[in-house]
N, C-alpha and C positions, 0 to 999 in steps of 0.2 A: 556435599549435595549442592548446588546452586540454582533458583531459579530466575529468569530474566524475562521481563515482560517491555514492552513499549508501550508511549502513554495513545490511549487510541480514544477516536469521537464517539460518541454512547446516542444510539439511538432513544431508549426506552430504559425506563427499571421499574420490573417488577416483579411482587414478593422478593426484594432480595437478589432478585438474579439482574443482570443487566446485560439487555439484546445490543449486538454493537452488527452495524452494516453497513459493507465497503462496495464500491465498484472497482472493478479494475478492467484494463483493457491488455490487449495480447497486443496493440500495436502502440506506436506514439499517436497520443489524440492531440497530434498538430497537423496545420494545413497549411502553406502558405502560397500565394499568387507571388510570383517571383514580377519584381518590378517594371512596368510598361508592356505588360504580358497579362491574360486573362486565360494562362494554362494552373492550376493548380498541381504543387506537388508536395505531396506523393501522386496520385493518379488513384482514387478511391472507385476509382469502374474498373479498376483491374484486381481479380483474383485476389494475388498473393501481397496486397498490398491496404487490402481492407482487415482495420479493427474491429475485433469482436468483445463486447462493454457485456462482461457477465456481476452478479451480486453476489457476495458471502455475506452472512447471516452469521452469526456466531450464540454462544450460550455463550457466557463468563464464569457460570456456576459448575459448568461442565468441560468447560476449556472444551469446546469444541463446537464443529460445521453443526447448523440446524439444519434441516430441510425446510423449502420453502414450498408452499400449499398453494398444491399444482394450478393453475389454472386463476391464479389470484395475481397477479402481476401486472401489470400497468408500468407504459414506457411513456416520457412526457420530453417531449423538444423545446424549448426553452417555453416549460410552464404549461406550454400545451399538447393534453395527449394526443401520442400519437396516430395517426387513422390507418393501418396497414393497409387497405383495400386503394388507398388515394395517393397518398405518401411515397413516393417510388424510392424515395434517398435511403429507405434502412430494413430491413428484413426481420423479420421474428426468426430466432435457432436455437437453440440447446448446447450448453457449454459443458465439457468434461473437466469439473473444477476440480484435479485430482482424486477422481474416484466417486466424485459427488456429482450427480448430473444435475446443472442448472437452468432456468431459460437466462437467455441470452440476445444482445442487439447486436444485430453486424449493420455497418455503414457500408452500404455499397453504390451507392455517387457520389458527387464532388460535395461538399458545403460549403467553402471558401469558393468567393465569385467579388467579382471589382463592387456588387455593392454590399454584402456581405464578409466584410473584415472586422471580428469582434470578435469575443471569448461568447461561444454559445453553452448553453448547458443543457445535461440531458440526465434526468432524474427515470431513480426505477421505483415504484410501487408495491407491495402484496401484502400477504400474507403468512405467519407462521404458527403452526400451531405448538402449545406445549400442555401436556397435560391433558387435555383435549379443549382448551380454551384458545380462542385466533388474536394471534396477536398483529397490530400492525408494524411494518417497519419501510425505512424509505433512506434511500442515499444519493447521491448527486454525483455528478465527475464532468468537470470544466473541458471542452474543446478548443483549442486556440486555434482562431482563426487569423492570418495574418500577412498584411503585405513583404514578400523577401526584398529587404535591399543586401545584394551578393550573396554568401553563401553562407548561412550559420550553419552552426553544428547541434547534434542532439543529440543524446544519446539514452540509450534504454537498457532494460538487463531484463531477456526472457529468462522465463526459471518452467522447467518440468513440472506439472502433475501441481501447478498453481503455487509453487511454492509449498507445499502442506507434507511432513513428513507422517505419515498416519500406518497402521497396521496391515497396508496392505502397497505399503513405499517405502523401504526405507532411505530412499536416498533421493536426492533431487541434483539436476544440475544445470548452473545460470550461464547464458550468457552475453555476454556484453555486445550493444552491438552499435556504431556511431555511426549518425545521419550529417552529407553535407548537402544541404542545399536538396534535402530530402530524400536521397538515394545515399543507401547501404556504401558505406568504404572501408576499406580493409588495407589496402596499403599503403604504408606509410604507418599504419596506428600501434600504439602498444597503449599497455592497461595496466593499471596497480591496484590491487582488491587488496580488500580490509574488510576485517571484521571490527565492530562498532561494540564497548562492551566499558568495563568500570572505569577502565583507563583512559578509554580514548581509544583513538586509532589504533588497529594492529595489525600489518601489510603479512599479507595471505601471499602464498606462493602459489602459482597454478603451474601445472605442465606445462613446460619449454614447448613444448611441440603443438599445443593448445589454449594461448595465453589469453586468449580471450573465453575460454569458458574453466570454471569450477563445480566442484562438485561436492552437497555437502551430504554426511549422515548425521544418524537418531545421535549418536552423540557430540556434534558439533554443535546444536542447539538445543539451551535448554529455555522450552514453553518456544521460547520466541529470540529471534538472532536478526541483529540488522545486519547488510551487508553494502559497501561501501565501490561504486570503481571511479578511476581516475583516467579520462581517455586522453591519451597521448597525439596527435599528431604533426610528424616532424623533428619531436623531441619538446613541442608546446601541449602545457594542459588546455585543453580546449573544451573540456567538458565533465561536469562531477554528476555522479546518478546515485539513488538509494536504495534496497529495497528490503521489505522486512519476508525471514519464513517463518514457520512455524512448525511447531514439533506436538502433535495430538499423540504420541503415544505415551509420553513423560505421566510420571506417576502423580507426582505432583506439580501444581501450578498453579498462578497466582493471580487472587480478586483483587481488581481495585476500586475501591468505592473514589468518588470524584464527586468532591462536594462543592460546587462553586462553576463558573464560566470557564473552558478552553481558551477564551477569545477575551482577554481580559482588559478592560476601560479601564478608567481612571480610578483607585482608590479600593477598585475588586481583588479578589482573592479567591483561591481554587487549592481544596485542602485533597492528598490526598492518600488516603487509607489502607495499605495495603492488608491483604491474606494469605497465606500459603493451605491447600486445598489436598488433600488424598482426592483423587480423581475417582478410583476406584472404590472406597469406602466413603464416598461423599460425606469429607468431613474435615471441619479444619484441623489443621497442624501446626498445633504453639512451640516454642523455644527458636524462633527464626529471628536474626539480628537483619535488618532493611539499609541495605545504601543507597542510597538515590546519587546517581551521575549527572549533572547538568552537560548537557554539550551543545555550540551553537549551531546557526545554520546549517555550517559545513563540517559539524559532528566532531569538532575539536574540545578538547576536555576543557571547560573555562569552572566548573566545582565540584562539591559532593557536601554530603551530610548524610548523617545517619540517623536515624527514630522512629519511634512506630508511624507519625503520620511524615506528609513530608507539605510545604507551604509554597505555593506559586504567587508571586505577589508583581506588581505590575514597576517596583522598583528594580526586582533583576531581572525584567524583562529589558527595560530602558536601558540600562549597563551592559546589555548584550544586543545591544540594536534592532529589540522590540522580536526576536524570534528563541524562543531556549526549546532544548529535545530533555525530555527525564528517564534514563535509563532505570528499572526498579532492579537492585540485585536481591533476593534474602538467600542469606547464608545460615547453616548451623553447623 
């Protein structure tokens, strides 16, 4: 058997548990103004273009998502709490994150303008309850607002059920979408699909009838799987995109203790200590060998290590243009 987990950003550690929270979005969080105009692309006043931003909060000890306390959520735009009565750019909604209903934020008006062409930040704050005790969680998402010179490409991977396989969702479908100048294009587009694993990238073959779609079921995902799509327009690679899928049905899952920062400065180190746990019995399982696969920013294999722990150093990052991804494989 094999258990796979990507390195994640952690929000809070409590009583041996790690609570992680992230913001996800249903459309690319990018809006541009075409050079010399004041018309944003895509137009977020059009319903079909409107991004929905939603949180996912998970307990590492349980290996599953945990609910957010109803009514505890707060949304901030550039550090200021959004007043939904007076600020008509945003709307509070709910989102079905693979069978889990979560509070969400929909952008219903354009944010990019001649006076606002930078990176804005959406922040989510809320509480979750564990063993009767409230804990605070927080996550952020950047919204890129830029002037558009020419017609740049953007790629996005939409996944049904939020990319989470659980007891009610045996299979998810990933759809690759390519944008040019803010508009979806399909003519002249081809795709290459990959799974990211212990040997780096392994190409996947979609159904020729639907080359922009791939289905993934429980047996394809060992706790967590990263997929990557390369987008080609008229034979030229114009964009690459990756995202993770999660399986909450696996009996075994990985817990990773992180000792140190994930954004390293001079002489910093970050130590990872993984353990395999039985989700049903809620107990540690011994006898596993841990392998750490190092991938660069393009998800190409650059190194491997084995051992009970792994230490990231600034020297490793410097040798790889300042960025490394680490995939942990536990085998027995």
